[in-house]
C-alpha positions, 0 to 999 in steps of 0.5 A: 596722475600721481597727484590724483592718486595722492588726493584720492588717498588723502580724501579716503583717509580723512573720511575714514578718520573723521567718521571714527571721531564723529561716531557717538559712543554709548555709555558702557551700561547702555551697550547691549553687546557689552551687557551680553558678555558681562552684565554689570547691572546684575549683582553676582550671587556667591556660591557654596564655596564662597559661602562656606569660606565666609562662614568659616572665616567669621565663625572659626578663624577670626574668633580663634585668632583674635583670642591669641595674646600675641596677635592682640598685642601685635596686630589688633587695636584695643577699644574699650567700651563702657556699659552702664550697670545698675545695682539693685542695692544702690540707686547709682549707676556705675560704668563697667568697662569692657575691652575689645580687640578689633582690626584696624582698617587703616593698617596694611596687611603683611605676609608675616601677619598671615603667618602669625595668625595661621600659627595661632590658629593651628596651635588652637586647632591641631590637625588630628587627621590620620589620613593626611597627605603629609603623614602618608608621604612621611611614612613612605620609604625614601628612595635613593638614600 
């Protein structure tokens, strides 16, 4: 009797585990249940907050920070671009070199870099808010002193 029970349990476990290995798996892109939850085929469109942040980074933060001399020397790579310039009086073309500072994509980002860039941005754009929370808290009476 014990022998039959062991054989039956063994057969059931073999069928159970072999059915898991025989089952054909589908690729994640073809899995309809997975695509209902998170569809990797559709590209997500960025919202208004992301668009505003991207515009601010591109139009205000990056140009302001890249103009600072300390940031240029410490974090940016200097690239010289030569443009041919033709003089109306001469027939010869001369090369005019223009130096441009760009970020090196291979360099690692550090927290100190962010602190330096933030201080350069705050120096160029000081906060003139009269209703700032910091000023309101500093104007409050101190309790317990």
